[in-house]
C-alpha positions, 0 to 999 in steps of 0.5 A, spaced: 496 509 502 490 513 500 484 511 505 479 517 502 480 513 495 476 507 498 483 503 498 484 497 501 491 494 503 491 486 502 498 484 500 498 477 496 504 472 499 510 473 495 512 467 491 519 464 495 518 469 501 517 468 508 509 468 507 504 471 511 504 472 518 499 470 523 494 476 523 494 479 530 488 479 535 492 484 539 491 492 538 498 496 539 498 503 541 502 508 537 502 516 539 503 521 534 509 525 535 510 529 529 507 531 522 509 534 515 505 536 509 509 532 503 504 535 498 497 538 498 494 531 498 499 527 502 500 528 510 506 524 514 505 523 521 510 520 525 509 515 531 512 513 537 511 505 538 514 502 544 510 495 541 515 494 535 521 495 539 526 489 538 521 487 532 524 483 526 521 487 520 525 485 514 520 487 509 519 493 504 511 493 505 510 492 512 503 495 514 498 496 520 491 496 520 489 502 524 483 502 529 478 507 529 472 506 534 465 508 531 462 514 534 457 513 539 460 506 540 461 507 548 468 505 549 475 508 547 482 506 547 485 502 551 480 496 549 481 488 548 481 487 540 479 480 541 474 482 546 471 487 542 470 483 536 467 477 540 462 481 544 460 488 540 455 488 534 459 489 528 457 496 527 460 498 534 467 494 532 473 498 530 473 501 523 480 498 520 484 502 515 490 499 512 497 503 511 504 502 509 509 503 515 515 508 512 522 509 516 521 504 521 526 504 527 525 498 531 531 500 536 527 506 538 520 504 537 518 509 531 515 509 524 512 514 519 505 513 516 503 517 509 496 519 509 493 521 502 487 526 504 481 529 500 478 534 505 472 530 509 472 524 505 473 517 509 475 515 516 483 516 516 484 521 512 480 526 516 483 524 522 490 525 520 488 532 518 486 533 525 491 529 529 495 532 534 501 531 537 500 526 543 494 523 540 494 515 541 491 511 535 491 503 536 493 498 530 493 491 529 500 488 526 505 489 523 504 485 517 508 484 510 511 479 505 515 483 500 522 485 499 526 487 492 530 480 490 537 481 491 541 480 484 535 481 479 537 485 473 532 490 474 526 492 478 520 495 476 515 499 481 508 500 478 503 504 483 498 510 485 498 514 491 495 508 495 502 504 493 507 510 494 509 509 501 510 501 499 514 503 493 518 509 497 520 503 502 522 498 496 526 503 493 529 505 499 531 497 500 535 497 493 543 498 493 546 503 489 548 498 484 540 495 483 537 498 476 529 500 477 524 504 473 518 507 478 512 508 474 507 513 479 501 515 478 498 522 482 493 527 480 499 532 478 505 536 478 504 538 485 503 531 488 510 529 487 513 527 493 521 526 494 523 519 493 530 515 496 535 517 491 539 512 487 542 514 481 540 507 477 533 509 479 529 512 473 522 515 476 517 516 471 511 521 474 504 520 470 499 525 471 492 523 472 488 529 471 481 528 469 482 521 467 479 515 470 485 513 476 490 507 473 488 508 466 494 513 464 499 509 468 497 503 464 498 506 458 505 509 460 507 502 462 505 499 456 508 504 452 515 502 456 514 495 454 516 488 458 521 483 456 518 476 458 526 474 458 529 479 462 531 478 469 526 483 472 522 483 478 515 487 478 512 490 484 505 492 481 499 495 486 494 500 487 487 501 484 484 494 482 482 496 475 489 498 474 491 492 477 487 487 472 489 491 466 497 490 468 495 483 470 493 482 462 499 486 460 504 482 464 501 475 464 498 474 457 500 479 452 507 480 455 508 473 458 512 475 464 513 469 469 508 470 475 513 468 480 517 475 478 511 479 479 508 482 486 501 484 484 495 486 488 489 491 488 489 496 494 482 499 493 477 499 488 473 505 485 467 506 488 468 501 494 470 502 501 476 498 504 471 493 507 467 492 501 473 491 497 476 486 502 469 482 501 469 482 494 476 481 492 477 474 492 471 474 486 474 480 483 481 476 483 478 469 480 475 473 474 481 476 472 485 469 473 479 466 469 480 471 463 488 470 463 487 463 463 482 464 456 488 468 453 483 475 454 489 481 452 488 487 456 485 494 453 490 497 449 
C-alpha cells in the first residue's frame, strides 16, 4: 500500500460480513526479518511477530497501522500506546500509516508488508527503504472485514498500487474454479508484480503514465462494462477520486446492487493519511448525495 501517494487505508464494513473489529489500544511489535525488491516502486518486508501467533485472521484484507514515533518526541519503543495518546500532545503521538498484510502465517507468527516507495517522500516509504534486519516496528491491529464470497459467478478486483496487496490477497483466497477479472493501475510496465496464479483469473494491467491517478483505471473498467444482473462481486479500492467515479459507474450507470460491492478510498490526491481520514466522511456523503440524485459518472 502506497504511503508516499498520501494513501489512507480505511476499509468500510463488508455487507453480510463479520463486521469491524474493535480498535486495539495496544501496540504490538514486529521485527524485520527480510526484504525483497518487487519492482522499482515496491519493496516487500518480512516480519516476525509472536503477537499474532494463534490469532484468527480469516479475511483477505487484514491490515495494521504502523506506528512511527515523531523525531524529537523523547520516547521510543517499547511504549504504552494508550498512555501516550492520553498524556502526550498530538505532535508527539505516533504517526500512523496503514498497510495490508501479505502471506500471513499465524502458526509461526509472521507476515509480509508491501511498501510503495518514491524516494524521500512520506514516512513509511523512506523507512521501508532503509529498514535493517532486526529492526522493530510497533503497530496497532490487525483489522479486516472482507473476503471473496464463495460461489459467486465472477469476482472483479479494481485498484491501484495502494490496493495491490489486498487485491493479491483476495486473488490468493480464490479457488481454482473461481472466475475473476483484475484491473490494476500502475505507473508502467516495470511496476508489474507477480500475483497468485489462477487459470481462471484474467489480469488487466493499466499503465498510468502521465495521467492523473485513477483516470485510466476507470476508463478500462468502463470499457469492460458491468451487468447489474450478473452474480458478480466487486472489490474496488484505491485513490478516492477513482473510487468516486467507480461508485457512479456501478451504482448509477450500471445499477449494480450495493451489497455486491466493497468500495472505499485508501488515499486522496494531495492529502496525507490523517487529512484524508478527517475528510473521508464528508467526501463519501457528497458522493452518496450525487448518486441519489442520479448524477452519472464522467465518460
